[in-house]
PyMOL CGO cylinders between C-alpha atoms (Angstrom):
from pymol import cmd
from pymol.cgo import CYLINDER

trace = [
    CYLINDER, 151.62, 136.73, -8.21, 150.72, 137.69, -4.53, 0.3, 1, 1, 1, 1, 1, 1,
    CYLINDER, 150.72, 137.69, -4.53, 152.47, 135.76, -1.68, 0.3, 1, 1, 1, 1, 1, 1,
    CYLINDER, 152.47, 135.76, -1.68, 149.21, 134.24, -0.87, 0.3, 1, 1, 1, 1, 1, 1,
    CYLINDER, 149.21, 134.24, -0.87, 148.85, 132.47, -4.36, 0.3, 1, 1, 1, 1, 1, 1,
    CYLINDER, 148.85, 132.47, -4.36, 152.83, 131.27, -4.06, 0.3, 1, 1, 1, 1, 1, 1,
    CYLINDER, 152.83, 131.27, -4.06, 152.46, 129.73, -0.91, 0.3, 1, 1, 1, 1, 1, 1,
    CYLINDER, 152.46, 129.73, -0.91, 149.52, 127.60, -1.80, 0.3, 1, 1, 1, 1, 1, 1,
    CYLINDER, 149.52, 127.60, -1.80, 151.29, 126.46, -5.19, 0.3, 1, 1, 1, 1, 1, 1,
    CYLINDER, 151.29, 126.46, -5.19, 154.32, 125.88, -3.47, 0.3, 1, 1, 1, 1, 1, 1,
    CYLINDER, 154.32, 125.88, -3.47, 151.87, 123.68, -0.59, 0.3, 1, 1, 1, 1, 1, 1,
    CYLINDER, 151.87, 123.68, -0.59, 150.44, 121.92, -3.40, 0.3, 1, 1, 1, 1, 1, 1,
    CYLINDER, 150.44, 121.92, -3.40, 153.60, 120.97, -5.30, 0.3, 1, 1, 1, 1, 1, 1,
    CYLINDER, 153.60, 120.97, -5.30, 155.34, 119.94, -1.83, 0.3, 1, 1, 1, 1, 1, 1,
    CYLINDER, 155.34, 119.94, -1.83, 152.55, 117.51, -0.77, 0.3, 1, 1, 1, 1, 1, 1,
    CYLINDER, 152.55, 117.51, -0.77, 152.61, 114.06, -2.37, 0.3, 1, 1, 1, 1, 1, 1,
    CYLINDER, 152.61, 114.06, -2.37, 149.33, 113.53, -4.17, 0.3, 1, 1, 1, 1, 1, 1,
    CYLINDER, 149.33, 113.53, -4.17, 147.96, 109.69, -4.81, 0.3, 1, 1, 1, 1, 1, 1,
    CYLINDER, 147.96, 109.69, -4.81, 147.06, 108.16, -7.99, 0.3, 1, 1, 1, 1, 1, 1,
    CYLINDER, 147.06, 108.16, -7.99, 146.29, 105.52, -9.67, 0.3, 1, 1, 1, 1, 1, 1,
    CYLINDER, 146.29, 105.52, -9.67, 149.10, 103.61, -11.29, 0.3, 1, 1, 1, 1, 1, 1,
    CYLINDER, 149.10, 103.61, -11.29, 146.87, 102.42, -13.93, 0.3, 1, 1, 1, 1, 1, 1,
    CYLINDER, 146.87, 102.42, -13.93, 147.62, 101.16, -17.59, 0.3, 1, 1, 1, 1, 1, 1,
    CYLINDER, 147.62, 101.16, -17.59, 151.01, 101.54, -17.13, 0.3, 1, 1, 1, 1, 1, 1,
    CYLINDER, 151.01, 101.54, -17.13, 151.60, 99.46, -13.94, 0.3, 1, 1, 1, 1, 1, 1,
    CYLINDER, 151.60, 99.46, -13.94, 149.24, 96.59, -15.12, 0.3, 1, 1, 1, 1, 1, 1,
    CYLINDER, 149.24, 96.59, -15.12, 151.08, 96.26, -18.38, 0.3, 1, 1, 1, 1, 1, 1,
    CYLINDER, 151.08, 96.26, -18.38, 154.34, 95.97, -16.12, 0.3, 1, 1, 1, 1, 1, 1,
    CYLINDER, 154.34, 95.97, -16.12, 152.66, 93.45, -14.05, 0.3, 1, 1, 1, 1, 1, 1,
    CYLINDER, 152.66, 93.45, -14.05, 151.22, 91.27, -16.94, 0.3, 1, 1, 1, 1, 1, 1,
    CYLINDER, 151.22, 91.27, -16.94, 154.78, 91.55, -18.21, 0.3, 1, 1, 1, 1, 1, 1,
    CYLINDER, 154.78, 91.55, -18.21, 156.34, 89.95, -15.53, 0.3, 1, 1, 1, 1, 1, 1,
    CYLINDER, 156.34, 89.95, -15.53, 153.39, 87.07, -15.41, 0.3, 1, 1, 1, 1, 1, 1,
    CYLINDER, 153.39, 87.07, -15.41, 154.08, 86.37, -18.91, 0.3, 1, 1, 1, 1, 1, 1,
    CYLINDER, 154.08, 86.37, -18.91, 157.95, 85.82, -18.38, 0.3, 1, 1, 1, 1, 1, 1,
    CYLINDER, 157.95, 85.82, -18.38, 157.26, 83.61, -15.33, 0.3, 1, 1, 1, 1, 1, 1,
    CYLINDER, 157.26, 83.61, -15.33, 155.09, 81.92, -17.45, 0.3, 1, 1, 1, 1, 1, 1,
    CYLINDER, 155.09, 81.92, -17.45, 157.31, 81.23, -20.07, 0.3, 1, 1, 1, 1, 1, 1,
    CYLINDER, 157.31, 81.23, -20.07, 160.17, 80.29, -17.74, 0.3, 1, 1, 1, 1, 1, 1,
    CYLINDER, 160.17, 80.29, -17.74, 157.69, 77.59, -15.95, 0.3, 1, 1, 1, 1, 1, 1,
    CYLINDER, 157.69, 77.59, -15.95, 156.97, 76.27, -19.42, 0.3, 1, 1, 1, 1, 1, 1,
    CYLINDER, 156.97, 76.27, -19.42, 160.19, 76.06, -20.42, 0.3, 1, 1, 1, 1, 1, 1,
    CYLINDER, 160.19, 76.06, -20.42, 161.52, 74.49, -17.24, 0.3, 1, 1, 1, 1, 1, 1,
    CYLINDER, 161.52, 74.49, -17.24, 158.73, 71.62, -17.77, 0.3, 1, 1, 1, 1, 1, 1,
    CYLINDER, 158.73, 71.62, -17.77, 160.15, 71.36, -21.31, 0.3, 1, 1, 1, 1, 1, 1,
    CYLINDER, 160.15, 71.36, -21.31, 157.59, 73.07, -23.23, 0.3, 1, 1, 1, 1, 1, 1,
    CYLINDER, 157.59, 73.07, -23.23, 157.34, 76.10, -25.47, 0.3, 1, 1, 1, 1, 1, 1,
    CYLINDER, 157.34, 76.10, -25.47, 154.81, 78.39, -24.30, 0.3, 1, 1, 1, 1, 1, 1,
    CYLINDER, 154.81, 78.39, -24.30, 152.14, 79.35, -26.87, 0.3, 1, 1, 1, 1, 1, 1,
    CYLINDER, 152.14, 79.35, -26.87, 152.03, 76.04, -28.70, 0.3, 1, 1, 1, 1, 1, 1,
    CYLINDER, 152.03, 76.04, -28.70, 149.25, 74.16, -28.43, 0.3, 1, 1, 1, 1, 1, 1,
    CYLINDER, 149.25, 74.16, -28.43, 148.76, 70.22, -26.93, 0.3, 1, 1, 1, 1, 1, 1,
    CYLINDER, 148.76, 70.22, -26.93, 146.37, 67.78, -27.86, 0.3, 1, 1, 1, 1, 1, 1,
    CYLINDER, 146.37, 67.78, -27.86, 145.96, 67.21, -24.00, 0.3, 1, 1, 1, 1, 1, 1,
    CYLINDER, 145.96, 67.21, -24.00, 147.56, 69.45, -21.45, 0.3, 1, 1, 1, 1, 1, 1,
    CYLINDER, 147.56, 69.45, -21.45, 150.03, 67.49, -18.96, 0.3, 1, 1, 1, 1, 1, 1,
    CYLINDER, 150.03, 67.49, -18.96, 149.43, 68.26, -15.27, 0.3, 1, 1, 1, 1, 1, 1,
    CYLINDER, 149.43, 68.26, -15.27, 152.61, 70.69, -15.14, 0.3, 1, 1, 1, 1, 1, 1,
    CYLINDER, 152.61, 70.69, -15.14, 151.36, 72.74, -17.80, 0.3, 1, 1, 1, 1, 1, 1,
    CYLINDER, 151.36, 72.74, -17.80, 147.90, 73.16, -16.04, 0.3, 1, 1, 1, 1, 1, 1,
    CYLINDER, 147.90, 73.16, -16.04, 149.69, 74.20, -13.03, 0.3, 1, 1, 1, 1, 1, 1,
    CYLINDER, 149.69, 74.20, -13.03, 151.60, 76.87, -14.71, 0.3, 1, 1, 1, 1, 1, 1,
    CYLINDER, 151.60, 76.87, -14.71, 148.40, 78.16, -16.27, 0.3, 1, 1, 1, 1, 1, 1,
    CYLINDER, 148.40, 78.16, -16.27, 146.91, 78.10, -12.86, 0.3, 1, 1, 1, 1, 1, 1,
    CYLINDER, 146.91, 78.10, -12.86, 149.85, 80.28, -11.60, 0.3, 1, 1, 1, 1, 1, 1,
    CYLINDER, 149.85, 80.28, -11.60, 149.54, 82.60, -14.35, 0.3, 1, 1, 1, 1, 1, 1,
    CYLINDER, 149.54, 82.60, -14.35, 145.83, 83.39, -13.80, 0.3, 1, 1, 1, 1, 1, 1,
    CYLINDER, 145.83, 83.39, -13.80, 146.40, 83.86, -9.79, 0.3, 1, 1, 1, 1, 1, 1,
    CYLINDER, 146.40, 83.86, -9.79, 149.38, 86.39, -11.27, 0.3, 1, 1, 1, 1, 1, 1,
    CYLINDER, 149.38, 86.39, -11.27, 146.99, 88.26, -13.66, 0.3, 1, 1, 1, 1, 1, 1,
    CYLINDER, 146.99, 88.26, -13.66, 144.34, 88.22, -10.87, 0.3, 1, 1, 1, 1, 1, 1,
    CYLINDER, 144.34, 88.22, -10.87, 146.97, 90.07, -8.72, 0.3, 1, 1, 1, 1, 1, 1,
    CYLINDER, 146.97, 90.07, -8.72, 147.59, 92.72, -11.77, 0.3, 1, 1, 1, 1, 1, 1,
    CYLINDER, 147.59, 92.72, -11.77, 144.03, 93.96, -11.75, 0.3, 1, 1, 1, 1, 1, 1,
    CYLINDER, 144.03, 93.96, -11.75, 144.65, 94.82, -8.12, 0.3, 1, 1, 1, 1, 1, 1,
    CYLINDER, 144.65, 94.82, -8.12, 147.58, 96.74, -8.87, 0.3, 1, 1, 1, 1, 1, 1,
    CYLINDER, 147.58, 96.74, -8.87, 145.76, 98.22, -11.80, 0.3, 1, 1, 1, 1, 1, 1,
    CYLINDER, 145.76, 98.22, -11.80, 143.54, 99.89, -9.07, 0.3, 1, 1, 1, 1, 1, 1,
    CYLINDER, 143.54, 99.89, -9.07, 145.83, 100.62, -6.47, 0.3, 1, 1, 1, 1, 1, 1,
    CYLINDER, 145.83, 100.62, -6.47, 146.50, 104.10, -5.59, 0.3, 1, 1, 1, 1, 1, 1,
    CYLINDER, 146.50, 104.10, -5.59, 150.14, 104.97, -5.42, 0.3, 1, 1, 1, 1, 1, 1,
    CYLINDER, 150.14, 104.97, -5.42, 152.29, 108.14, -4.52, 0.3, 1, 1, 1, 1, 1, 1,
]
cmd.load_cgo(trace, "trace")
């Protein structure tokens, strides 16, 4: 290996490359959102995932917060990271 090739390899290795976090960051984000939704439901005295004939306003607020959190996760999945 000549000096020029070695210098190029070391330079490429030393410079941080931008990557897309993708599926792993998206999964971690969604897990956090679901954990918060479970806590929201538990704080209101309900069990997350159990269907009710009519949703009380507090559960509608929990679902709205969950939807906002999941939308933010979509941004996380597409954001380049170092």
